[in-house]
N, C-alpha and C positions, 0 to 999 in steps of 0.2 A: 165361529160354532167351537171350531176345531182345536184351537186354538185357546181357546177359553178353557177348554175338557184337561188342555194338555198343562197348562198351569192348575187348575184345581189337583191334578192327582200329585203333579209333582209339590204344591203344597202339603199335601196326605202323605205324602211316600217321604217329608222330612222333620212333618209332627213325631209320625211313626219313630224313624231311628232320633229324634229326642225323646221320644215317653222312652226307646228302649234303651239312651246312654243313659237318663237318668237314674230307670228302674235298677240298673247294675252297676251304676256309684253307690243307688244306698245297698244294696243285696253286697257290696265291699264294704264300707263302711259297715254295718252287719257282725262282720267275718276280721277285721277290726280289733282287736281286745282291745279292753280301754286301758289306761296305762295305770299300772298298781300306785295308792298313794302309801306316801308311810306309813309303815308300824306306827301304831299310835303308844308310847310309853307309856305304863303302869305310872299310877302315881307318884312311884314311891322308888322310879329307877332312877338310877347315882345320872346324875348332872356336873359331873368332876371326877377327873383321877382318880384322888381319896377314895372318894363313894365307890368307886371301882374296883379300884382294889383294894377295899375292907369286904364291900361284898362279895368280892373272891374267895377274902381269905374262908369268911365262913363256908362260903362252896366247900374247898378243902378240908376246912373244920372237922365239919357235916361227912364229907368222902374218909378219913382217917379214922373214925370213929367206927364206921360203916367198916372198915379193914378191919378195925383188930377181933371182927366180932364172926367176920367171914372166910380169916387165913385159918383160926382152927377149922374150920368144917372139911377146910379144901386139904389139912394137912396130917384129919385123919381119913381121907379118902385114898392118902398115898401108900404107895405101896416099897415107892426108893428108898432108903432110910439119910442115901444123900440129899435127895428134895423135902425128906418130912423136917428135918435138922435144916436146909438155908428157908422151909416156911416158917419153923417155931421162931431160928434168927431173925428174918426182921419179921417176926408178929410181936419180938420184943422193941426193936424197931421203929417201931409203930407206934406201940402207946410212946416212945421218948419225943416222935415226934410228931406227934396230939399237944404235949405239953412243951416239949416248945413252941408251937400256934400259939402257945397263949403266953407263951412272952413274945412272941412277936406282936400279937393284938395288944400286950400291955406299953411294948415299945411304942404305939404310934397313939395310944391314948386313947385305947378304944375296949370297950368287954367284949372275950371273948363267948359268940352265939353259934351258933348252925345253923347252916341251911342246906334245905337238903338240897344234893350233886344229881340229879337227873345223869348224870353221863354214870356214875363212881355205882352208880344204884344198876346204870345199864346191864354196868361192864362184870357187876358184881351177881345177875342175872345171868348174864352170858358162860358164866363159869358154872353155878350148877348144873345151868343145862347141857353145860357138858358134862358132869361127872354122872347127870340121870342117863346119857347120852351113850358112854361106855365101858365096858366090864370095868372089874377091879384090874387092876393090872400094869402092865406097861403103859398100853394105849390108854389111861386115864390119864395115868403118870402124865404123858404127852402132851396133852389135854388142858392139863391143869398147870404145864409151864405153858404152856400156849394164854391163856388167860390169864393169865401171875404175870405175862408181859406185854399186854394189853395195856396192863392195869398199873406198871410200869411204866410206859408209854406218853402215858397219861397225866401223872402225878410227874412225870421229867417235864415235862412239856406245860406245864400246871404253874410248877414253881419257878423255871425254869423265867415265864412272862409273871411271876411276880414282885421277880430278885429286879428284873426292869422295870417295874411298876417301883419301886421303895428306894429303887437306885438316882431316878429320876422326881420324887420326895420329896429324896433331900434325907430319906430315913436309916441311916449308914448303920443302925445297928438293929433293924430291922431285915436288910441288904444278907447283914451274917448272916441270921438262924437263918436265912433261906434260902443263901445256898449251903452251904452244912447241912440243908437235908437233901438237896439236888444231890449234892456228892452221893449221899446215901442211896438215893433210888437207883443212882446211873451203876452204884456197884453195886446196889441188887439185878437190876439187870442183868449186868455182868457172869453175877453168877450161877443162874438162869439157863443164860445161852449155853454157858464153858457146859449145867447138865443136860441139858437136850443133847446137846452134842456129841459130852462124850460119853452118855449112858440112853436115856430114856427114849430119844426118839429112834438110834440104832434100836433096842430091846423092844422097840414096840410093829420095828418093823419083821423080825425074826418074828414075831409074834402071830404077826397078817400068814406066816409063809405056811 
């Protein structure tokens, strides 16, 4: 009788352990996140490098047009004459870049069209926020330079990539045009850096004392 009771107890203990193990397995499985499925592309998604290249051209075309409206606001809010002159000079350069992009479109057999650039929209809004949150003077000038350089770095990255795409696609005329704009953006970045280090940032520090 004792042996029978012992065997029964052993079976119950084994069943309990099995049940506990199964429960833990289910809990672990529930905690393990399911692998994410790849994003589903839009029906208008680019299906090749040329399509991506053209789509990116539309993006920066919108961005440059938006800048022709944003730069005058920056110049109006700046106080350093050197900074005002630099912004106004770059405004004229930007207008020429818009025209040059239209030439790029034509060189690859595409109609010039703009597609909203979320990145540039965000950078412009950030610049507007900086101007609203700083007092008119050297501190705001420093903020305008910071915002402008973020824009320049975005443009440098974009034009560098577009030039690489165009080279891969064998679009030599487009490469030449895009590299010309790329060099202009690099020059603008250097001008802003010199303004920041030589006058604006130091004036801002003194103003805070």
